[in-house]
N, C-alpha and C positions, 0 to 999 in steps of 0.2 A: 254515721255522717254521710249526707247527700255528697255525691260527686258533683252535681252540678252548683253547689254553693260556692258563690263567690268571695272570700274573706277579705275585710277590707283592716287596714291598720287603723288603730283609734286615733282620731284626730287629737293633736297637740301632744303626742306621744314623744317623751325626752328618750332618746336612746340612749344617754348616758347613764340613766337610771336603773337600767336592764341588767340581770346577770343570767345571762344566755349559754348555752352550751354551742359549740359549734354547728351542729346540726340546726339548732334553734335559730341562731342568727342565718345559716344558709337559706333555711326555709323563710324567714322574715324577710329576708332581701326580695324574694320573689313575689311576695305579696303585694298585689297592687290594685285589688278590688275589681279586677275585669278577669282576671285569671281564676278559672274554675279548680277544685281539688283534682278531679281528671288530668287538668292540664298540669297542675302543680306535681302530681305523680310521674309525668312524663319529663319535666325540664330537672326534675331534682333526682330521679332514677330510684327514688326510695318505693317502697311497696304503700299499696293503700292503706293497710294498717298502720305502718309508719306515720303516713302523712297526717293521718286521723290523730294519732299518739301526740305528736310535735305540736299540731294545731292546737287540740286541746291544753297541753302545758302552755301554749303561749298564750291562749284565751285567760287561763289562769294567771299568767305574769300581769295580764291586761293589755298585752301588747297589739291584740287584735279585737273586733268587735264581738261580741259573742254570736255564734251561729244557730242555725235553725233547731239543733237538738238540745240547745244550752240556752236557758232564759238568761236575761239580763242581771234579774232579782238576784238569783245564784251567783252570777259572776260579779256583781259590784262589791259585796265583801271581802272579795279574792284580790282584790285590786288595790292597791295603794295608791289611789287618785293624785293625793297630795304632792306625791313625788314625781309626777309624770306630767300635771298640767301646768304650763307654764304662766306664770301671773301676767295681769294686765292685760288681756286677751279681752276682745268686744264680744258680746253675746247678743242674742235677739229677745230677750227677756229684760224690758226696759226698767222694771223695779228692783233690779240686781244693783248693788253697788258697787262702785270701782274697784273697791279692796277685796272683795269677796273673790274667791278662786272658783275653778270649774267643780271641784269636789262639794263646796257649798250649795253651786247650782244645782248638782244633781240630786242631795239630800232635800234642799227646800222644794225640787220639783217632785220628788217622789212623796213628801209627807201632804203637800198641798193639793196635789192632783189626783193620787191614789192610782197612778198608772201598773197597770200590769205588765210583765215581762215582754208581750209581743209590741205592745204601745211604743215602750221606750225602744226597744230595738229599731222601730220603723223610725221613730224621732231620730235617733241618730244617725240612721243611715241617711236622711234626708240633712243632716250636717246642722242639726239646731242648735249645738252647742260652739259653733263655729260659724262666724259671719260669712254670707255669702262672697263677697267680694275678696276671700282670702284664700280661693284654693290655689292658686299658683305658689303663694308665699307657703303653704302647707308641703308640696310635692318636695321643692328644695330642701326641707326639713327633714323629710324623710330618707330622701337620698345622700344628704350632706349633713349629716346629726353634728357634725364638728362646727357648724355655722349657725345654728338654730340659736337662736337669742336667747337668754336665760333671765335676761333684766329687761324693765321696760326702756330703760335707757339705751339698750344696746340698737333698738329698733330704727332710730333715725340715721344710725350707719348703715343699716341695711339698706334703706330707702335711698342712700346716697350712691349706692355701688352701681346702678346703671348708668350714671352720669360718668363715675370713672371709667365705665366701659366703653362709653361713647369717646372719652377723650382718647382711650387707649386705641380704638377704632380709625382716630383719625390719623395714627402712624401706619398703617396699613398700606397706603397708597406709597409712602416713602419707601418702603421696603420691598415693593414689588419688584424693583430691579435687581436688587440683590437675590431675592429668590429666582428670579429667572435665570442669573448668572450660575446660582449654585444648581439649578438642574441638570446642567450639562457635566458638571464635574461630579455629581451622585450618580447621574447616567454611567459615567465611565466607572468610577468606582464600583457600581451595581454589577457591569457587565464584567468586571474583572473578577470579582467576588463570585459571580454566579460560572465563572468557567472553572474558579479554584475549587468551588465545590463538585464541580463534574468530574475535574480532574480525581477529585478524592475519591468520589464513588467509584471510577474506572479502576483505580489502584485498588480499593478495597476488593472490589469483586475477582482482580487477579490474586491477592494474595490469599481470598477466602476461599476461592473454588477452583484455579486456575494453575496455580502454583504447585498443587500437591500431585499434579497430572506428570506422568512421565514425560521427559524430553521428547522423544517420538511422536507421541500423543498431540504435544503441544505445537509439533511443528507441522503436522498433518492438520489441525485444528487451524492453524494460520494462514494455510492456503485456502481454507473453504468457508473460513467464520465472517460474520457479519455482525453489523448492528454494535452492541454494548462488547461482546464478548471480543470482536477484532479491536476495539480502542482499549481494552483491558490488557491484550498480549501485547501491546506497544510498550509497555512496562517490564517484559521479561528480559531479564540480562545475559539471556543466552544469544550470541550472534546468529545461531542458526535458525533461530525462531524468527528473528528479526528479517532474516534473509526469505524465510517462507512467506512472511508478510507482504515483503515487496512482490511476490508472486500472486498475490491475490489481487484480481480486478477489482475490488472494493476499496483498496486503498487509496486514499487520496489526501489532500492537504492536512487535514485535521491530526492523521496518524502521523505522517511524517514530521510535523512539529512536536508530536509528543516524543519520538524515538530521537529527534535534534536535541531535545531538552533533558531527555531523561536518563537516555542510553549512555554504557560508559564502557562500551569496547570500540575501537578501532573499525574491525570487521563488520561490526555492526552499523557504524556509520557508512564505512564503504559501501553497503549494499543499498543505500539511497543513491548513491551516485552512479552504481555500477549497473541497477537494476531500473530504476526510476528516475533518470537524470532531470526530467523535467519537473518532478518535487523539489528537487534542489536549488531550483532557478526562484523559488517562494522566497520572498523577502523575511519574512517570518521565518521561515524554515533555516536561512543563510544568519539570521540573527542569533536563534539557540544554537547551530552550528559553532559560530566563531565564541559563544559562550561555554561550549563544553571543551572541558579540560583535556579529554581524548582526541580532540581534532588533530590529524595528522598535518604534517608540513606540505604534504601533497595536495591535499584538500585545501587547506588554508590557502596556498597559491592558486589554486582551481577557483577559491571563491572570490577572490581580491585582484587577480589579472584582470577581468573586464571592467572593474570599478574606476571611478576617476580618480586623480588625486588628492582632492579635497576628500572624499567618502573614506579613503583608507586613512586618510590623517584623521578625520573624525571617530575611526573605528580604535586608531591608536592609544587614545583617550578615554575612550568609552571604560565606565566601571562596572558595566556588567560582563566584561571580559574578566578571567583571572589574570594574574601577574604574568603567568607564564605565555599564555595567548597575547598578552598585549606587547611582551616583548618581541614575539614573531610577527606581529602587526607592524612594528618600528620598524624591524629589519625590512620588511616586505616594503615600508613607506620608502625606505631611504633608495630600494634598488628602484621603484617605479619613479623616484625624482631624478635618476639618471637617466631615463628614456622618455619622460615629459618633454613637451615643447616648452617652450619661453612663455606662450601667452599663458598656459597653464600654471607654471610656476607663480609669476608675477601677481595672477589673480590669487592664489594661494596666500603668496605673502601679503598681499594689501587686505585679504578679507580676514586672516585672524590675526593682523597687526604686529607680523613677523614672530609669532610665537612658535612656529613651527620649526624655525631655524634652530632652535636646541636640540633638535632631534637631526641636524644635517652637517654636524659638525665633521671637517674633511671633506664636503661636495662644494661645489662652485654654484654662483650664478652666470647662467650664459649671458652675452650681450644682448640678446631680443627681450630676456626679462629685464637687463637692466635699462635698456632703452625707454621699455614701458614703464617703469618705476620712476625714471627721471622725466617722463613726460607729465606724471601728475604733480600737481601740488600736497605738500604732505602735512597736515597739522596733528597728527595723532603722535604725543610722546612717547607711547608704548613702541609705536612703529620704529620712531627714532632710534630710540636704546637699543630694540632689538638686532637693527640693521648696525649699531656700533658695537656690539657684542658680538656678532657673527664675523669670525676671523677672516673669511673668505668676501667681504664685500668689496665690490672693485672701487678704485678711486673715483671714476665718474659720478658714482652714485654718492659716494662721500661728499664731494664738491657739491652735489644737488642738493644734499641735505643742509650745507653750510648757509645754502643761500634762503632756507625756508626763514619765515618771520617767527617762527616757535623759537628756532634755534637762536637766532638773533638777540630775543629777550631774554632767553636763561643761560648764564656762562655756563654752567653744568653740563648742557648737551654741546657746547663748544669745546669743553674741554675733552668730551668721551670721544669726538670725532677727531681733535688734534691727538688724543692717546692710542689711536685705530692704528695697527701695523702696516695699513694699505695708504693712509693718509700723507700726501705727497707735500713736499717740503714747502712750496710757495702757498698752499694751502694753510700751512700750520701758521706760517708768517701773517697773512690776511687775518688769521681767527685772533692772534695774539693781539693784533692792534686793530679792531674793525672801524671802519670808515661811519 
């Protein structure tokens, strides 16, 4: 069989009528009329003899047109054309009745004209059995056999598909905004997924190649390594190896973030603060440090002492922190409340609508914070309820709450103010009989 031959799928082929082996179906899916036998051998990875053998079987099944070494006169009796040619197709021979199928066309043409094998093959190659205006319809049937019409009544529905596609295309402009909004989210998710895959590769490198080395060798390697090996050593559970890493001039923020997130000894975390304090000032390093259950009280105070009161309160509510660390952060929050100025206190109470007061039992609102809160009109029911539940709310602030319009409209808020232990007697009388 010539390697320059470009096999073609038989026009009008009905794929569902064939019973092919996997290798026959695979090779047939690569036959397009423009790919030679040599190219098919490269595409499929089969040997030349195997490709020739499979093409011969496909030719016997009637799936492809006869090749140069095989005449159509010998190939026609081996093909069950009645099962493969769809009915109701148009032909170039005018004297053929509409009710006759492709098999009858071939028989009558061979009987009347006495064509030899070569002429029949050439006529088939030029598409004499199929109308010239239907090549576009033939290609989808070859690529998508499940949508090929098996009955003439199905053709109008096929012709109506472009209109449906056009209607669907009208909605594309309406979805553009949603697609643009989703691109940013998908981009962020893609970055996180890529970082997780990279971390997994570094962990696998450590477990497969570095974990089995002696500890002394890993310590020495940590001081001189670079690239993926240096990142993989960040997963070492031995604090002495982490201490050696901090002596490596190649260590930067990515290495410190991995250590802060995955290392589980206080000594290893201490190496970051003691040997590379500039790395401990990174926001991401601090985030993973606070989420590390092995973070000590000393380093916790060192991280949170420079932070503003509102930031410490935010960390006290973070679900990224284990409960043990959240309790330490809340204790730190109470300590910072005692040293914060009145403006910072008032701004925090206002911004969180008093929710922070639940952690401040036993502490006080100073006069400056009280004055700043009394200078603002309060419309938040949550803030009023939080101040009423806080036992240290000063009387001037309770009186200011009683003058708010939202309190005058809601009797339950007036009752909460009257029940507060710091509510003055004259304020209670005015709330019982509002004017």
